[in-house]
Each structure stands twice: as structure tokens, then as C-alpha cells.
C-alpha positions as CSV (number, residue, x, y, z in Angstrom):
1,X,-6.3,8.4,18.5
2,X,-9.4,7.7,20.0
3,X,-11.8,9.4,17.9
4,X,-12.4,8.6,14.2
5,X,-11.9,11.4,11.5
6,X,-14.8,13.6,10.8
7,X,-14.7,12.2,7.2
8,X,-13.4,8.7,5.8
9,X,-11.7,6.1,7.9
10,X,-8.3,5.0,9.9
11,X,-6.6,1.8,8.7
12,X,-4.0,0.2,11.1
13,X,-1.9,-3.1,10.4
14,X,-1.3,-3.0,6.8
15,X,2.4,-4.6,6.1
16,X,4.7,-3.4,3.0
17,X,6.4,-6.3,1.2
18,X,9.1,-5.2,-0.6
19,X,9.7,-2.1,0.7
20,X,9.6,-0.1,4.0
21,X,7.9,3.5,5.1
22,X,10.3,6.1,5.6
23,X,8.8,7.8,8.8
24,X,11.0,11.0,8.9
25,X,10.7,11.6,5.1
26,X,7.0,10.3,4.8
27,X,7.6,8.4,1.5
28,X,8.2,4.7,0.2
29,X,11.8,3.7,0.7
30,X,13.8,0.3,0.0
31,X,13.6,-2.7,2.3
32,X,16.1,-3.1,4.8
33,X,18.3,-6.3,4.3
34,X,16.5,-9.5,5.8
35,X,13.4,-7.5,6.2
36,X,10.7,-9.2,4.2
37,X,7.7,-7.2,5.7
38,X,7.7,-3.6,7.5
39,X,4.6,-2.2,9.3
40,X,2.8,0.8,7.6
41,X,1.9,3.3,9.6
42,X,-2.2,4.7,10.3
43,X,-3.5,5.5,6.9
44,X,-6.4,7.9,6.7
45,X,-8.7,7.0,3.9
46,X,-10.8,10.1,2.7
47,X,-13.4,9.7,0.3
48,X,-13.5,11.6,-2.7
49,X,-15.4,12.0,-6.0
50,X,-13.7,12.1,-9.7
51,X,-10.2,11.4,-7.6
52,X,-7.2,11.2,-10.1
53,X,-4.1,10.0,-8.2
54,X,-0.7,12.4,-8.4
55,X,1.8,10.8,-11.1
56,X,4.8,11.1,-8.3
57,X,2.7,8.4,-6.1
58,X,3.2,4.8,-6.1
59,X,-0.1,3.3,-6.5
60,X,0.5,0.4,-4.8
61,X,-1.9,-2.7,-4.8
62,X,-3.1,-4.3,-1.4
63,X,-4.1,-7.7,-1.6
64,X,-5.7,-10.0,1.6
65,X,-3.1,-11.9,2.0
66,X,0.7,-12.4,0.8
67,X,-0.6,-15.0,-2.0
68,X,-0.9,-12.6,-4.6
69,X,-3.4,-14.5,-6.5
70,X,-7.1,-15.4,-6.2
71,X,-9.9,-16.6,-8.2
72,X,-10.9,-14.0,-11.2
73,X,-14.5,-12.0,-10.3
74,X,-16.9,-11.3,-12.5
75,X,-15.2,-7.8,-12.6
76,X,-11.7,-9.7,-14.0
77,X,-10.1,-8.7,-10.6
78,X,-8.7,-11.1,-8.6
79,X,-10.7,-11.8,-5.1
80,X,-7.2,-11.5,-3.2
81,X,-7.0,-7.7,-4.5
82,X,-8.8,-4.9,-2.3
83,X,-7.7,-1.5,-4.0
84,X,-4.8,0.7,-5.2
85,X,-3.1,3.2,-2.3
86,X,-1.7,6.1,-3.8
87,X,2.1,6.2,-1.6
88,X,4.6,9.0,-1.9
89,X,8.0,7.5,-3.3
90,X,11.4,8.1,-2.2
91,X,13.3,11.0,-4.0
92,X,14.5,9.6,-7.3
93,X,12.6,6.5,-7.6
94,X,9.0,6.8,-10.1
95,X,6.4,3.9,-9.9
96,X,8.4,1.9,-12.0
97,X,11.0,1.2,-9.2
98,X,8.4,0.0,-7.2
99,X,6.7,-2.2,-10.0
100,X,9.8,-3.7,-10.4
101,X,10.5,-4.7,-7.0
102,X,6.9,-6.0,-6.4
103,X,6.2,-4.0,-3.7
104,X,2.7,-4.2,-2.2
105,X,0.7,-3.8,0.6
106,X,-0.6,-6.6,2.6
107,X,-3.7,-6.8,5.1
108,X,-2.5,-10.0,7.0
109,X,0.7,-12.0,7.1
110,X,0.6,-15.9,6.6
111,X,3.2,-16.5,9.5
């Protein structure tokens, strides 16, 4: 990807905490045993007015660091929280599955 997209941006370098990306299926899947962090492929963020996320996608929180806490800003959200990213979930799972597993995206790892 030498050139950027016509609309939006490509983001590379995000990490999944508590899950992995199944490249063959194109969805969020259970983490491999013993693997804490798994790389996420390049994501194309494309702006949309009045966006409503699909119900079948897990709205995965994206944090700056693996410390999922931060100082509360004037908006009432953590300063470590960036945004939610809609990720397709593995067949037979729901958003509740991934919430209970504590799955999140990270911009950087502590190690």
C-alpha cells in the first residue's frame, strides 16, 4: 500500500488483547493458547455521517496502552480510550462473548 485511500485512512500496527484475527475467515476469533497479544491487519477507517454500527459486529474499544485506565476527561471518558472499532465476530459468538473475555485493541504494547 504505497498510496493512501481516496477517502479515509489506513491504520497499521494495532494489537488485539484477548483475541486474534482469523485472516482466512475475516473475523475476530479466540486467542491462541499462550499468546496475549495478536497483530491486527491494516484497517481502513472511512468517515461516514450518521453511522450506525451493525448489530453483528463487536464494538471493540481501542486504547492507547494496555493499562486500560486513565484520567477522566471533561467528557467523562478515560484519556486512554480512543474509540470503538467495529469488528466482525466469529460465527456462533456475540458481542457479549468478547466483552466477557475483555477483548480490546491497543495502539502500543508495554513491552
